[in-house]
Phi, psi and omega in degrees: 000130178274129179308134180095340179265142178282155179215157179235127178235154178237135174249136181264131177235139179225137174262102183277005184266178179258017177226153177295147178232134171251122185225172179230144177249139171243158184239164178216140177243130178236132000288152184308318183297336180280346182302328181293342181261353182271120183238118177271127176272317178215132185208151178277349186291152180067010173241139179296137178238135176256128175240121178286166180306131178064006181287142176233129182227154172262129181248118184275149173228120178255123190209174170209158174262126181304135180301337178295342176306316183291340181266348184278116181300333179290342181261003185305323182264002180273114177240005179216124174242128181252125175253121179233158180232146171243124180252125179220155183293133179281142175255145181303131180083359182276132175236137177270140174285146175285140181301137176084000180239142179259000000 
């Protein structure tokens, strides 16, 4: 992905169980310092997703890397940014904190 250009990625999620699951995804950017330059335009994260038994879905993420990434001397040796997601079953009444907010 070229900094400043938008990109679309898909993550595959599958419910291998015999019961419906309602879950929430959280994300992580590696290296941590590059996270400030990663901007999601549209994402499935932090919204409950329902997966029926044995259902497999593609979940889109529309994003861009801020052009300032290329100007930051601390990012000079960074040529790979990894975006990962953790999907876990939501519990009734459970709310996730937004990253960076208390």
